[in-house]
N, CA, C, O and the ligand as a Tripos MOL2 file, in Angstrom:
@<TRIPOS>MOLECULE
protein
  261   259    66     0     0
PROTEIN
NO_CHARGES

@<TRIPOS>ATOM
      1 N         -80.7700  122.7700  109.0280 N.3       1 MET1
      2 CA        -80.6630  123.7290  109.8550 C.3       1 MET1
      3 C         -80.4490  123.4410  111.2320 C.2       1 MET1
      4 O         -81.3350  122.7400  111.7230 O.2       1 MET1
      5 N         -79.5910  123.7570  111.9450 N.am      2 LEU2
      6 CA        -79.6330  123.8230  113.4300 C.3       2 LEU2
      7 C         -79.9020  125.1240  114.0750 C.2       2 LEU2
      8 O         -79.5640  126.1810  113.5430 O.2       2 LEU2
      9 N         -80.6190  125.0480  115.4270 N.am      3 THR3
     10 CA        -81.0980  126.4100  115.9910 C.3       3 THR3
     11 C         -80.4670  125.9650  117.2640 C.2       3 THR3
     12 O         -80.1610  124.8180  117.5880 O.2       3 THR3
     13 N         -80.3070  127.2290  118.0220 N.am      4 GLY4
     14 CA        -80.2530  127.1330  119.4010 C.3       4 GLY4
     15 C         -80.4440  128.4200  120.1560 C.2       4 GLY4
     16 O         -80.4740  129.5190  119.6020 O.2       4 GLY4
     17 N         -80.5660  128.2330  121.4060 N.am      5 LYS5
     18 CA        -80.9250  129.6820  122.1080 C.3       5 LYS5
     19 C         -80.4580  129.4430  123.7980 C.2       5 LYS5
     20 O         -80.3480  128.3590  124.3690 O.2       5 LYS5
     21 N         -80.2660  130.6080  124.2850 N.am      6 CYS6
     22 CA        -79.9060  130.6190  125.9730 C.3       6 CYS6
     23 C         -81.2180  130.2090  126.5600 C.2       6 CYS6
     24 O         -82.2520  130.3160  125.9010 O.2       6 CYS6
     25 N         -81.2050  129.7350  127.8040 N.am      7 LEU7
     26 CA        -82.0720  129.1960  128.5940 C.3       7 LEU7
     27 C         -83.3220  130.2360  128.8330 C.2       7 LEU7
     28 O         -84.3740  129.7180  129.2080 O.2       7 LEU7
     29 N         -83.2950  131.5970  128.6560 N.am      8 CYS8
     30 CA        -84.2320  132.6140  128.9730 C.3       8 CYS8
     31 C         -84.9370  133.1080  127.5960 C.2       8 CYS8
     32 O         -85.9720  133.7740  127.5490 O.2       8 CYS8
     33 N         -84.0950  132.6030  126.3570 N.am      9 GLY9
     34 CA        -84.6350  132.8880  125.1570 C.3       9 GLY9
     35 C         -84.0910  134.4720  124.5620 C.2       9 GLY9
     36 O         -84.4070  134.9190  123.4600 O.2       9 GLY9
     37 N         -83.2730  135.1290  125.4950 N.am     10 THR10
     38 CA        -82.8910  136.2970  124.8650 C.3      10 THR10
     39 C         -82.0970  136.1450  123.7030 C.2      10 THR10
     40 O         -82.2970  137.0180  122.8580 O.2      10 THR10
     41 N         -81.2630  135.2950  123.4220 N.am     11 ILE11
     42 CA        -80.1570  135.1860  122.5330 C.3      11 ILE11
     43 C         -80.5620  133.7760  121.8000 C.2      11 ILE11
     44 O         -80.5710  132.7220  122.4360 O.2      11 ILE11
     45 N         -80.8730  133.8410  120.5040 N.am     12 ALA12
     46 CA        -80.9790  132.6540  119.5320 C.3      12 ALA12
     47 C         -80.1090  132.7980  118.3070 C.2      12 ALA12
     48 O         -79.7390  133.8780  117.8460 O.2      12 ALA12
     49 N         -79.8140  131.5930  117.8200 N.am     13 TYR13
     50 CA        -79.0130  131.5620  116.6940 C.3      13 TYR13
     51 C         -79.6490  130.5400  115.6310 C.2      13 TYR13
     52 O         -80.5110  129.7520  116.0210 O.2      13 TYR13
     53 N         -79.2760  130.5460  114.4310 N.am     14 GLU14
     54 CA        -79.3500  129.3880  113.4690 C.3      14 GLU14
     55 C         -78.1260  129.2390  112.5020 C.2      14 GLU14
     56 O         -77.5030  130.1870  112.0240 O.2      14 GLU14
     57 N         -77.8720  127.9000  112.2820 N.am     15 ILE15
     58 CA        -76.7540  127.5200  111.6130 C.3      15 ILE15
     59 C         -77.1130  126.7580  110.3640 C.2      15 ILE15
     60 O         -77.8870  125.8080  110.4710 O.2      15 ILE15
     61 N         -76.6980  127.0370  109.3760 N.am     16 ASP16
     62 CA        -77.0250  126.2100  108.0660 C.3      16 ASP16
     63 C         -76.2320  125.1620  107.7980 C.2      16 ASP16
     64 O         -75.0410  125.3650  107.5630 O.2      16 ASP16
     65 N         -76.6980  124.0280  107.7900 N.am     17 GLY17
     66 CA        -75.9240  122.6910  107.4640 C.3      17 GLY17
     67 C         -75.4090  121.9960  108.6460 C.2      17 GLY17
     68 O         -75.9450  122.1170  109.7470 O.2      17 GLY17
     69 N         -74.5230  121.3730  108.4640 N.am     18 GLU18
     70 CA        -73.8010  120.6260  109.5650 C.3      18 GLU18
     71 C         -72.8550  121.2950  110.4850 C.2      18 GLU18
     72 O         -72.3490  122.3150  110.0170 O.2      18 GLU18
     73 N         -72.5110  120.9780  111.6330 N.am     19 LEU19
     74 CA        -71.4480  121.4150  112.2580 C.3      19 LEU19
     75 C         -70.1520  120.9410  112.0450 C.2      19 LEU19
     76 O         -70.1010  119.7250  111.8630 O.2      19 LEU19
     77 N         -68.9250  121.6330  112.0090 N.am     20 GLY20
     78 CA        -67.7860  121.2500  111.8340 C.3      20 GLY20
     79 C         -67.4880  119.9840  112.8650 C.2      20 GLY20
     80 O         -68.3290  119.3680  113.5200 O.2      20 GLY20
     81 N         -66.1140  119.7800  112.8270 N.am     21 PRO21
     82 CA        -65.6470  118.8300  113.6430 C.3      21 PRO21
     83 C         -66.1450  119.0980  115.2880 C.2      21 PRO21
     84 O         -66.1950  120.2380  115.7510 O.2      21 PRO21
     85 N         -66.4220  118.1410  115.9120 N.am     22 ILE22
     86 CA        -66.7600  118.2620  117.4180 C.3      22 ILE22
     87 C         -65.7230  117.6600  118.1450 C.2      22 ILE22
     88 O         -65.2950  116.5980  117.6940 O.2      22 ILE22
     89 N         -65.1440  118.1830  119.3430 N.am     23 PHE23
     90 CA        -64.1070  117.9330  119.8500 C.3      23 PHE23
     91 C         -64.0690  118.4000  121.3900 C.2      23 PHE23
     92 O         -64.7990  119.3550  121.6550 O.2      23 PHE23
     93 N         -63.3570  117.8850  122.3730 N.am     24 ASN24
     94 CA        -63.1880  118.1370  123.5870 C.3      24 ASN24
     95 C         -62.0000  118.8130  123.6570 C.2      24 ASN24
     96 O         -60.9870  118.2620  123.2240 O.2      24 ASN24
     97 N         -61.9420  120.0390  124.1820 N.am     25 CYS25
     98 CA        -60.5390  120.7500  124.0050 C.3      25 CYS25
     99 C         -59.9920  120.8000  125.5690 C.2      25 CYS25
    100 O         -60.7310  121.4400  126.3180 O.2      25 CYS25
    101 N         -59.0730  120.3520  126.0420 N.am     26 HIS26
    102 CA        -58.3720  120.4520  127.3450 C.3      26 HIS26
    103 C         -57.3710  121.2710  127.7020 C.2      26 HIS26
    104 O         -56.6390  121.0010  128.6550 O.2      26 HIS26
    105 N         -57.2180  122.5050  126.8730 N.am     27 CYS27
    106 CA        -56.2490  123.4740  126.9230 C.3      27 CYS27
    107 C         -56.6110  124.3800  128.1510 C.2      27 CYS27
    108 O         -57.7680  124.4440  128.5680 O.2      27 CYS27
    109 N         -55.6450  125.0300  128.6740 N.am     28 SER28
    110 CA        -55.7890  125.7590  129.8150 C.3      28 SER28
    111 C         -56.7830  126.8990  129.8740 C.2      28 SER28
    112 O         -57.3850  127.2430  130.8920 O.2      28 SER28
    113 N         -56.8930  127.4460  128.6790 N.am     29 LYS29
    114 CA        -57.9420  128.5410  128.3280 C.3      29 LYS29
    115 C         -59.2790  128.0590  128.6630 C.2      29 LYS29
    116 O         -59.9900  128.5830  129.5190 O.2      29 LYS29
    117 N         -59.6840  126.7640  127.7660 N.am     30 CYS30
    118 CA        -61.0380  126.1460  127.9340 C.3      30 CYS30
    119 C         -61.2950  125.6450  129.2650 C.2      30 CYS30
    120 O         -62.4540  125.5880  129.6780 O.2      30 CYS30
    121 N         -60.2370  125.2460  130.0280 N.am     31 ARG31
    122 CA        -60.4710  124.6940  131.3800 C.3      31 ARG31
    123 C         -60.7210  125.8800  132.3140 C.2      31 ARG31
    124 O         -61.4880  125.7230  133.2640 O.2      31 ARG31
    125 N         -60.1660  126.9730  132.1170 N.am     32 ARG32
    126 CA        -60.4530  128.0820  132.9310 C.3      32 ARG32
    127 C         -61.9030  128.7990  132.7240 C.2      32 ARG32
    128 O         -62.6390  129.1430  133.6490 O.2      32 ARG32
    129 N         -62.1570  128.9500  131.4120 N.am     33 TRP33
    130 CA        -63.2790  129.5130  130.8020 C.3      33 TRP33
    131 C         -64.7470  128.8430  131.3500 C.2      33 TRP33
    132 O         -65.7320  129.5330  131.6160 O.2      33 TRP33
    133 N         -64.6940  127.3710  131.4640 N.am     34 HIS34
    134 CA        -65.5630  126.5820  131.7090 C.3      34 HIS34
    135 C         -65.4690  125.9550  133.1240 C.2      34 HIS34
    136 O         -66.3870  125.2090  133.4640 O.2      34 HIS34
    137 N         -64.5770  126.1570  133.8700 N.am     35 GLY35
    138 CA        -64.4660  125.5900  135.3140 C.3      35 GLY35
    139 C         -64.3190  124.2020  135.1800 C.2      35 GLY35
    140 O         -64.3890  123.5490  136.2210 O.2      35 GLY35
    141 N         -64.1240  123.5950  134.0950 N.am     36 ALA36
    142 CA        -64.2280  122.0220  134.0510 C.3      36 ALA36
    143 C         -62.9660  121.4880  133.3780 C.2      36 ALA36
    144 O         -62.1860  122.2800  132.8490 O.2      36 ALA36
    145 N         -62.7460  120.2230  133.3800 N.am     37 ALA37
    146 CA        -61.5630  119.7100  132.8240 C.3      37 ALA37
    147 C         -61.5380  119.8840  131.0840 C.2      37 ALA37
    148 O         -60.4760  119.7560  130.4750 O.2      37 ALA37
    149 N         -62.5700  120.1260  130.5210 N.am     38 PHE38
    150 CA        -62.6580  120.2860  129.2310 C.3      38 PHE38
    151 C         -63.8440  121.1980  128.6500 C.2      38 PHE38
    152 O         -64.7730  121.5160  129.3920 O.2      38 PHE38
    153 N         -63.8000  121.5950  127.3710 N.am     39 ARG39
    154 CA        -64.6920  122.3790  126.8360 C.3      39 ARG39
    155 C         -65.0850  121.6070  125.5490 C.2      39 ARG39
    156 O         -64.1360  121.1420  124.9180 O.2      39 ARG39
    157 N         -66.2060  121.4150  125.1060 N.am     40 THR40
    158 CA        -66.8520  120.7580  124.0730 C.3      40 THR40
    159 C         -66.9320  121.9300  122.9070 C.2      40 THR40
    160 O         -67.6080  122.9460  123.0720 O.2      40 THR40
    161 N         -66.2030  121.6850  121.7700 N.am     41 ARG41
    162 CA        -66.2960  122.8130  120.7490 C.3      41 ARG41
    163 C         -66.6550  122.0860  119.4670 C.2      41 ARG41
    164 O         -66.5190  120.8900  119.2090 O.2      41 ARG41
    165 N         -67.1970  123.1730  118.6380 N.am     42 ALA42
    166 CA        -67.4780  122.8340  117.2110 C.3      42 ALA42
    167 C         -67.2240  124.1400  116.5160 C.2      42 ALA42
    168 O         -67.3500  125.2370  117.0590 O.2      42 ALA42
    169 N         -66.8360  123.9270  115.1990 N.am     43 SER43
    170 CA        -66.2530  125.0500  114.3450 C.3      43 SER43
    171 C         -67.5860  125.2060  113.1680 C.2      43 SER43
    172 O         -68.0350  124.1700  112.6780 O.2      43 SER43
    173 N         -68.0740  126.3380  112.8310 N.am     44 VAL44
    174 CA        -69.0950  126.7560  112.0560 C.3      44 VAL44
    175 C         -68.5110  128.1230  111.1670 C.2      44 VAL44
    176 O         -68.1640  129.1820  111.6900 O.2      44 VAL44
    177 N         -68.4980  127.8750  109.9560 N.am     45 PRO45
    178 CA        -68.1860  129.1180  108.9870 C.3      45 PRO45
    179 C         -68.9470  130.3320  109.2980 C.2      45 PRO45
    180 O         -70.1530  130.1780  109.4970 O.2      45 PRO45
    181 N         -68.4340  131.5560  109.3770 N.am     46 LYS46
    182 CA        -69.3630  132.5160  109.5610 C.3      46 LYS46
    183 C         -70.5890  132.6990  108.7090 C.2      46 LYS46
    184 O         -71.6770  132.9970  109.2010 O.2      46 LYS46
    185 N         -70.3910  132.5130  107.4070 N.am     47 ALA47
    186 CA        -71.2510  132.4510  106.4900 C.3      47 ALA47
    187 C         -72.4690  131.6670  106.5080 C.2      47 ALA47
    188 O         -73.4670  131.8450  105.8100 O.2      47 ALA47
    189 N         -72.2430  130.6520  107.5130 N.am     48 ARG48
    190 CA        -73.5270  129.6230  107.7710 C.3      48 ARG48
    191 C         -74.0990  130.1510  109.0920 C.2      48 ARG48
    192 O         -75.1470  129.5900  109.4140 O.2      48 ARG48
    193 N         -73.6970  131.0160  109.8580 N.am     49 PHE49
    194 CA        -74.1080  131.2440  111.1760 C.3      49 PHE49
    195 C         -74.8790  132.6200  111.2640 C.2      49 PHE49
    196 O         -74.2600  133.5840  110.8120 O.2      49 PHE49
    197 N         -76.0450  132.8360  111.7420 N.am     50 ARG50
    198 CA        -76.6450  134.0450  111.8540 C.3      50 ARG50
    199 C         -77.3890  134.3260  113.2120 C.2      50 ARG50
    200 O         -78.1130  133.4150  113.6140 O.2      50 ARG50
    201 N         -77.3100  135.3920  113.9190 N.am     51 TRP51
    202 CA        -78.1880  135.5410  115.2350 C.3      51 TRP51
    203 C         -79.6840  135.7320  114.7750 C.2      51 TRP51
    204 O         -80.0020  136.4160  113.8020 O.2      51 TRP51
    205 N         -80.4500  135.1370  115.4800 N.am     52 VAL52
    206 CA        -81.8690  135.4640  115.2880 C.3      52 VAL52
    207 C         -82.4530  136.3870  116.2770 C.2      52 VAL52
    208 O         -83.3290  137.1820  115.9370 O.2      52 VAL52
    209 N         -82.0130  136.3200  117.4850 N.am     53 ARG53
    210 CA        -82.1280  137.4150  118.5750 C.3      53 ARG53
    211 C         -80.8330  137.6690  119.4800 C.2      53 ARG53
    212 O         -80.0490  136.8130  119.8890 O.2      53 ARG53
    213 N         -80.8010  138.8430  119.6620 N.am     54 GLY54
    214 CA        -79.8850  139.1220  120.7830 C.3      54 GLY54
    215 C         -78.5580  139.2290  120.5220 C.2      54 GLY54
    216 O         -77.7960  139.5330  121.4400 O.2      54 GLY54
    217 N         -78.0500  138.9820  119.1490 N.am     55 GLY55
    218 CA        -76.6490  138.9420  118.8790 C.3      55 GLY55
    219 C         -75.9470  140.0420  119.2890 C.2      55 GLY55
    220 O         -74.7840  139.9290  119.6740 O.2      55 GLY55
    221 N         -76.5490  141.1580  119.2500 N.am     56 GLY56
    222 CA        -75.6180  142.4070  119.5170 C.3      56 GLY56
    223 C         -75.6620  142.5780  121.0660 C.2      56 GLY56
    224 O         -75.2540  143.6600  121.4880 O.2      56 GLY56
    225 N         -76.0310  141.8050  121.8240 N.am     57 SER57
    226 CA        -75.8890  141.9770  123.3720 C.3      57 SER57
    227 C         -74.6760  141.0450  123.7050 C.2      57 SER57
    228 O         -74.3600  140.9930  124.8930 O.2      57 SER57
    229 N         -74.0010  140.3480  122.8640 N.am     58 THR58
    230 CA        -72.9430  139.4500  123.4090 C.3      58 THR58
    231 C         -71.6540  140.1890  123.1030 C.2      58 THR58
    232 O         -71.5880  141.0680  122.2440 O.2      58 THR58
    233 N         -70.5440  139.7550  123.9130 N.am     59 SER59
    234 CA        -69.5000  140.3700  123.8030 C.3      59 SER59
    235 C         -68.3740  139.3190  123.6970 C.2      59 SER59
    236 O         -68.5800  138.1360  123.9670 O.2      59 SER59
    237 N         -67.1610  139.7990  123.2890 N.am     60 SER60
    238 CA        -66.0740  138.6860  123.2060 C.3      60 SER60
    239 C         -65.0880  139.1380  124.2660 C.2      60 SER60
    240 O         -65.1040  140.3160  124.6250 O.2      60 SER60
    241 N         -64.3090  138.3510  124.7410 N.am     61 SER61
    242 CA        -63.0490  138.5890  125.7070 C.3      61 SER61
    243 C         -61.7690  137.9500  125.0930 C.2      61 SER61
    244 O         -61.7360  137.0210  124.2860 O.2      61 SER61
    245 N         -60.9580  138.4760  125.5100 N.am     62 SER62
    246 CA        -59.4920  138.0710  125.1070 C.3      62 SER62
    247 C         -58.9630  137.0600  126.3740 C.2      62 SER62
    248 O         -59.5540  137.0100  127.4520 O.2      62 SER62
    249 N         -57.9560  136.4020  126.1080 N.am     63 TRP63
    250 CA        -57.3920  135.6510  127.0470 C.3      63 TRP63
    251 C         -56.2630  136.0810  127.5890 C.2      63 TRP63
    252 O         -55.5110  136.6610  126.8060 O.2      63 TRP63
    253 N         -55.8640  135.9630  128.8350 N.am     64 SER64
    254 CA        -54.5620  136.1130  129.1900 C.3      64 SER64
    255 C         -54.0950  135.0460  130.4070 C.2      64 SER64
    256 O         -54.7060  134.6230  131.3890 O.2      64 SER64
    257 N         -53.1290  134.8730  130.0460 N.am     65 ASP65
    258 CA        -52.4450  133.6580  130.9250 C.3      65 ASP65
    259 C         -51.8610  134.1300  132.1830 C.2      65 ASP65
    260 O         -51.3130  133.3350  132.9470 O.2      65 ASP65
    261 ZN        -59.1530  125.1360  124.2390 Zn       66 ZN66
@<TRIPOS>BOND
     1     1     2 1
     2     2     3 1
     3     3     4 2
     4     3     5 am
     5     5     6 1
     6     6     7 1
     7     7     8 2
     8     7     9 am
     9     9    10 1
    10    10    11 1
    11    11    12 2
    12    11    13 am
    13    13    14 1
    14    14    15 1
    15    15    16 2
    16    15    17 am
    17    17    18 1
    18    18    19 1
    19    19    20 2
    20    19    21 am
    21    21    22 1
    22    22    23 1
    23    23    24 2
    24    23    25 am
    25    25    26 1
    26    26    27 1
    27    27    28 2
    28    27    29 am
    29    29    30 1
    30    30    31 1
    31    31    32 2
    32    31    33 am
    33    33    34 1
    34    34    35 1
    35    35    36 2
    36    35    37 am
    37    37    38 1
    38    38    39 1
    39    39    40 2
    40    39    41 am
    41    41    42 1
    42    42    43 1
    43    43    44 2
    44    43    45 am
    45    45    46 1
    46    46    47 1
    47    47    48 2
    48    47    49 am
    49    49    50 1
    50    50    51 1
    51    51    52 2
    52    51    53 am
    53    53    54 1
    54    54    55 1
    55    55    56 2
    56    55    57 am
    57    57    58 1
    58    58    59 1
    59    59    60 2
    60    59    61 am
    61    61    62 1
    62    62    63 1
    63    63    64 2
    64    63    65 am
    65    65    66 1
    66    66    67 1
    67    67    68 2
    68    67    69 am
    69    69    70 1
    70    70    71 1
    71    71    72 2
    72    71    73 am
    73    73    74 1
    74    74    75 1
    75    75    76 2
    76    75    77 am
    77    77    78 1
    78    78    79 1
    79    79    80 2
    80    79    81 am
    81    81    82 1
    82    82    83 1
    83    83    84 2
    84    83    85 am
    85    85    86 1
    86    86    87 1
    87    87    88 2
    88    87    89 am
    89    89    90 1
    90    90    91 1
    91    91    92 2
    92    91    93 am
    93    93    94 1
    94    94    95 1
    95    95    96 2
    96    95    97 am
    97    97    98 1
    98    98    99 1
    99    99   100 2
   100    99   101 am
   101   101   102 1
   102   102   103 1
   103   103   104 2
   104   103   105 am
   105   105   106 1
   106   106   107 1
   107   107   108 2
   108   107   109 am
   109   109   110 1
   110   110   111 1
   111   111   112 2
   112   111   113 am
   113   113   114 1
   114   114   115 1
   115   115   116 2
   116   115   117 am
   117   117   118 1
   118   118   119 1
   119   119   120 2
   120   119   121 am
   121   121   122 1
   122   122   123 1
   123   123   124 2
   124   123   125 am
   125   125   126 1
   126   126   127 1
   127   127   128 2
   128   127   129 am
   129   129   130 1
   130   130   131 1
   131   131   132 2
   132   131   133 am
   133   133   134 1
   134   134   135 1
   135   135   136 2
   136   135   137 am
   137   137   138 1
   138   138   139 1
   139   139   140 2
   140   139   141 am
   141   141   142 1
   142   142   143 1
   143   143   144 2
   144   143   145 am
   145   145   146 1
   146   146   147 1
   147   147   148 2
   148   147   149 am
   149   149   150 1
   150   150   151 1
   151   151   152 2
   152   151   153 am
   153   153   154 1
   154   154   155 1
   155   155   156 2
   156   155   157 am
   157   157   158 1
   158   158   159 1
   159   159   160 2
   160   159   161 am
   161   161   162 1
   162   162   163 1
   163   163   164 2
   164   163   165 am
   165   165   166 1
   166   166   167 1
   167   167   168 2
   168   167   169 am
   169   169   170 1
   170   170   171 1
   171   171   172 2
   172   171   173 am
   173   173   174 1
   174   174   175 1
   175   175   176 2
   176   175   177 am
   177   177   178 1
   178   178   179 1
   179   179   180 2
   180   179   181 am
   181   181   182 1
   182   182   183 1
   183   183   184 2
   184   183   185 am
   185   185   186 1
   186   186   187 1
   187   187   188 2
   188   187   189 am
   189   189   190 1
   190   190   191 1
   191   191   192 2
   192   191   193 am
   193   193   194 1
   194   194   195 1
   195   195   196 2
   196   195   197 am
   197   197   198 1
   198   198   199 1
   199   199   200 2
   200   199   201 am
   201   201   202 1
   202   202   203 1
   203   203   204 2
   204   203   205 am
   205   205   206 1
   206   206   207 1
   207   207   208 2
   208   207   209 am
   209   209   210 1
   210   210   211 1
   211   211   212 2
   212   211   213 am
   213   213   214 1
   214   214   215 1
   215   215   216 2
   216   215   217 am
   217   217   218 1
   218   218   219 1
   219   219   220 2
   220   219   221 am
   221   221   222 1
   222   222   223 1
   223   223   224 2
   224   223   225 am
   225   225   226 1
   226   226   227 1
   227   227   228 2
   228   227   229 am
   229   229   230 1
   230   230   231 1
   231   231   232 2
   232   231   233 am
   233   233   234 1
   234   234   235 1
   235   235   236 2
   236   235   237 am
   237   237   238 1
   238   238   239 1
   239   239   240 2
   240   239   241 am
   241   241   242 1
   242   242   243 1
   243   243   244 2
   244   243   245 am
   245   245   246 1
   246   246   247 1
   247   247   248 2
   248   247   249 am
   249   249   250 1
   250   250   251 1
   251   251   252 2
   252   251   253 am
   253   253   254 1
   254   254   255 1
   255   255   256 2
   256   255   257 am
   257   257   258 1
   258   258   259 1
   259   259   260 2
@<TRIPOS>SUBSTRUCTURE
     1 MET1         2 RESIDUE 1 A MET
     2 LEU2         6 RESIDUE 1 A LEU
     3 THR3        10 RESIDUE 1 A THR
     4 GLY4        14 RESIDUE 1 A GLY
     5 LYS5        18 RESIDUE 1 A LYS
     6 CYS6        22 RESIDUE 1 A CYS
     7 LEU7        26 RESIDUE 1 A LEU
     8 CYS8        30 RESIDUE 1 A CYS
     9 GLY9        34 RESIDUE 1 A GLY
    10 THR10       38 RESIDUE 1 A THR
    11 ILE11       42 RESIDUE 1 A ILE
    12 ALA12       46 RESIDUE 1 A ALA
    13 TYR13       50 RESIDUE 1 A TYR
    14 GLU14       54 RESIDUE 1 A GLU
    15 ILE15       58 RESIDUE 1 A ILE
    16 ASP16       62 RESIDUE 1 A ASP
    17 GLY17       66 RESIDUE 1 A GLY
    18 GLU18       70 RESIDUE 1 A GLU
    19 LEU19       74 RESIDUE 1 A LEU
    20 GLY20       78 RESIDUE 1 A GLY
    21 PRO21       82 RESIDUE 1 A PRO
    22 ILE22       86 RESIDUE 1 A ILE
    23 PHE23       90 RESIDUE 1 A PHE
    24 ASN24       94 RESIDUE 1 A ASN
    25 CYS25       98 RESIDUE 1 A CYS
    26 HIS26      102 RESIDUE 1 A HIS
    27 CYS27      106 RESIDUE 1 A CYS
    28 SER28      110 RESIDUE 1 A SER
    29 LYS29      114 RESIDUE 1 A LYS
    30 CYS30      118 RESIDUE 1 A CYS
    31 ARG31      122 RESIDUE 1 A ARG
    32 ARG32      126 RESIDUE 1 A ARG
    33 TRP33      130 RESIDUE 1 A TRP
    34 HIS34      134 RESIDUE 1 A HIS
    35 GLY35      138 RESIDUE 1 A GLY
    36 ALA36      142 RESIDUE 1 A ALA
    37 ALA37      146 RESIDUE 1 A ALA
    38 PHE38      150 RESIDUE 1 A PHE
    39 ARG39      154 RESIDUE 1 A ARG
    40 THR40      158 RESIDUE 1 A THR
    41 ARG41      162 RESIDUE 1 A ARG
    42 ALA42      166 RESIDUE 1 A ALA
    43 SER43      170 RESIDUE 1 A SER
    44 VAL44      174 RESIDUE 1 A VAL
    45 PRO45      178 RESIDUE 1 A PRO
    46 LYS46      182 RESIDUE 1 A LYS
    47 ALA47      186 RESIDUE 1 A ALA
    48 ARG48      190 RESIDUE 1 A ARG
    49 PHE49      194 RESIDUE 1 A PHE
    50 ARG50      198 RESIDUE 1 A ARG
    51 TRP51      202 RESIDUE 1 A TRP
    52 VAL52      206 RESIDUE 1 A VAL
    53 ARG53      210 RESIDUE 1 A ARG
    54 GLY54      214 RESIDUE 1 A GLY
    55 GLY55      218 RESIDUE 1 A GLY
    56 GLY56      222 RESIDUE 1 A GLY
    57 SER57      226 RESIDUE 1 A SER
    58 THR58      230 RESIDUE 1 A THR
    59 SER59      234 RESIDUE 1 A SER
    60 SER60      238 RESIDUE 1 A SER
    61 SER61      242 RESIDUE 1 A SER
    62 SER62      246 RESIDUE 1 A SER
    63 TRP63      250 RESIDUE 1 A TRP
    64 SER64      254 RESIDUE 1 A SER
    65 ASP65      258 RESIDUE 1 A ASP
    66 ZN66       261 GROUP 0 **** ****
């Protein structure tokens, strides 16, 4: 099991099993979102991911170029 949290501990999650492929994405959206040359990403099936704390306080955003 993998676990993670934000620096203050308000948000925490658990992942059953291993991460999917890990890669650095250099697309314009990832560069803009992170203000860097790339964003490191990994895929996890929803069924293996769960919020431990604070999951309801997150939001999603849509991209516009
Ligand atoms: Zn990308």
